[in-house]
C-alpha positions in Angstrom: 0.3 -0.1 -0.2 1.3 3.6 -0.8 2.1 6.0 1.6 0.2 9.0 1.9 2.3 11.9 0.5 2.2 13.8 -1.9 5.6 14.8 -3.8 6.3 18.1 -4.5 7.7 17.9 -8.8 9.1 20.9 -8.4 12.2 20.6 -11.4 14.1 22.5 -13.9 12.4 20.4 -16.7 9.5 18.3 -17.6 12.4 15.1 -18.3 13.4 15.1 -14.7 9.7 15.7 -13.2 8.8 12.7 -15.0 11.8 11.0 -13.8 10.9 11.8 -10.0 7.3 10.7 -10.9 8.4 7.3 -12.1 11.0 7.0 -9.1 8.2 8.0 -6.3 5.1 6.3 -7.7 5.9 3.0 -6.3 6.2 4.2 -2.8 3.8 7.0 -2.5 -0.2 8.3 -3.5 0.3 11.4 -5.3 2.1 13.7 -7.7 1.7 17.8 -6.7 2.2 19.8 -9.4 2.6 23.3 -8.5 3.4 26.5 -10.1 6.3 26.4 -11.3 6.6 23.2 -12.9 2.4 24.0 -14.4 2.8 27.1 -15.6 6.1 26.1 -17.3 5.1 22.4 -18.9 1.2 23.3 -18.5 -0.9 20.2 -19.1 2.0 18.0 -20.2 3.4 18.0 -16.8 -0.2 16.2 -15.2 -0.6 14.1 -18.1 3.3 12.7 -17.7 3.3 12.9 -14.1 0.4 10.4 -13.7 1.7 8.5 -16.5 4.9 8.1 -14.8 4.0 7.1 -11.4 0.0 6.0 -11.7 -1.4 7.8 -8.8 -3.7 11.0 -7.8 -2.1 14.5 -9.1 -2.9 17.7 -6.6 -2.9 20.5 -9.2 -1.3 23.1 -6.8 -1.9 26.3 -8.3 -3.5 28.3 -5.4 -6.0 30.4 -7.4 -7.2 33.5 -5.3 -9.0 35.6 -7.6 -12.7 37.4 -7.9 -15.5 33.9 -7.4 -15.8 34.6 -11.5 -12.4 33.8 -12.6 -11.4 31.2 -9.7 -14.7 29.5 -11.4 -13.3 30.2 -14.9 -9.6 28.8 -14.1 -11.1 25.6 -12.2 -13.5 25.1 -15.2 -10.1 25.3 -17.7 -8.4 22.6 -15.5 -11.5 20.5 -15.8 -10.0 18.1 -18.8 -7.4 17.3 -16.3 -9.4 15.9 -13.5 -7.1 16.9 -10.4 -8.1 14.5 -7.8 -6.9 17.8 -5.6 -7.1 21.9 -6.7 -5.6 24.2 -4.8 -7.4 27.3 -3.7 -6.6 30.3 -1.1 -8.9 30.4 1.7 -8.4 34.1 2.5 -10.2 34.7 -0.9 -13.0 34.0 0.9 -16.5 31.7 1.0 -17.8 33.3 -2.4 -14.9 32.0 -4.0 -14.2 28.8 -2.8 -18.1 28.1 -3.5 -17.4 29.3 -7.1 -14.6 26.7 -7.1 -16.4 24.2 -5.9 -19.2 24.2 -8.2 -16.9 24.8 -11.5 -15.3 21.2 -10.3 -17.5 18.7 -8.6 -15.0 16.1 -9.2 -12.3 17.3 -7.6 -11.2 17.9 -3.7 -11.3 21.7 -3.9 -9.0 21.9 -1.6 -8.6 25.8 0.6 -5.1 26.7 2.0 -5.3 28.8 5.2 -1.7 30.2 6.1 1.5 29.5 4.0 4.0 26.9 6.2 7.2 29.7 5.2 4.7 32.3 7.3 5.8 33.5 10.5 4.3 35.3 13.2 6.3 38.8 12.2 4.5 38.0 8.6 1.4 37.6 9.8 1.6 41.4 11.2 3.0 42.3 8.6 0.0 41.6 6.4 -2.4 42.8 8.4 -4.1 38.9 9.3 -5.3 38.1 12.4 -2.7 36.3 14.4 -1.4 33.4 16.2 -0.5 31.3 13.1 -2.9 28.8 15.2 -6.0 31.1 15.3 -5.8 32.5 11.5 -5.8 28.6 10.3 -8.2 27.5 12.3 -10.7 30.0 11.1 -9.5 30.1 7.7 -10.2 26.3 7.7 -13.8 26.9 9.3 -14.5 29.2 6.9 -13.5 27.1 3.8 -14.9 23.7 5.1 -18.4 25.9 5.3 -18.1 26.9 2.0 -18.0 23.5 0.5 -14.4 22.9 0.3 -13.3 19.2 0.8 -9.4 19.2 1.7 -7.4 21.5 3.8 -4.2 22.8 3.3 -2.6 23.6 6.9 1.2 23.6 8.7 2.3 20.5 10.8 1.7 23.0 13.8 -2.0 23.8 13.1 -3.2 20.5 12.2 -4.1 18.7 15.6 -6.3 21.4 16.6 -8.3 21.6 12.6 -8.3 18.1 12.8 -10.3 18.3 16.3 -13.0 20.7 14.5 -13.8 19.4 10.9 -15.8 16.4 10.0 -14.0 13.3 9.5 -14.3 13.3 5.7 -12.4 16.3 5.1 -8.6 15.5 4.1 -5.6 17.5 6.3 -3.2 18.1 3.3 0.6 19.4 5.6 3.3 21.2 4.0 6.3 21.6 5.8 7.2 18.0 6.4 11.1 17.7 6.6 12.4 14.3 8.2 14.9 14.3 11.2 17.6 15.9 10.2 16.7 17.5 7.3 16.8 21.2 6.6 13.9 23.5 6.9 14.9 25.4 3.7 12.2 28.2 3.2 9.2 26.8 5.9 9.4 28.2 8.4 6.5 25.8 11.1 7.4 22.7 10.3 7.3 18.7 11.7 8.8 15.4 11.1 6.4 12.7 8.8 5.7 10.6 11.8 4.5 13.7 14.3 2.3 15.1 11.3 0.3 12.2 11.1 0.0 11.5 14.4 -1.6 15.1 14.6 -4.1 13.8 12.1 -2.5 14.8 8.9 -4.1 12.9 6.0 -1.7 13.4 3.5 1.9 14.8 3.5 3.8 17.1 0.9 7.2 16.1 1.0 9.4 17.6 -1.6 13.3 18.4 -1.1 13.4 15.4 1.1 12.4 13.3 -2.0 13.0 15.0 -5.2 16.8 16.0 -3.8 18.1 12.7 -2.5 21.2 11.3 -4.9 18.5 8.1 -4.6 14.7 9.3 -5.5 13.0 6.2 -5.0 15.1 5.1 -1.9 14.1 8.5 -0.2 10.7 8.3 -1.4 10.7 4.6 0.0 12.5 5.4 3.5 10.2 8.4 4.4 7.1 5.9 2.9 8.5 3.1 5.7 8.6 6.0 8.3 4.7 6.1 8.1 3.8 2.4 8.7 
């Protein structure tokens, strides 16, 4: 059984993305295509990652615009049938509802507070914190608007798990194996801790894709969750 890990395929070119997907695919459940890859390679990235890995697709576009525009953007990727599509919860209930209505077969996934943001960052942009309170508030708003998955850091996942229905998928970026460099993530946890706190899907990027042996790194992290 594959582990509940979404591998972040933020690679320099389509060939690399495809190779990573093929190597990690046997060990994980999902391939995440983000802005860097999708804006460069478009549909080809989704199709290549799906074919190479045989896994689900997490299309991480973090849509954030007026409801009509977000609805149109969601419809524009409907032919790719992503399992997940991200929007920013800060766009509000009507925006989230528009995405849900436009793409009913996909889990519209609301991003709460970016894992790169610190408490000082929240203050600077005027988002009422602390991060735990902000993430919880945005998660509840998103679920009430029809989102079926929530992105939050490992630091907030336990509190959100306690308040949202069991069928809401909680996705946690900022997952780093013990001893790994946190990189540009500010609020992190190990895979084991994130799962124990209630995360359903762990987003892991560089600890897998920057490894000398991508397949072995994916297998090692997957094994830590069994």
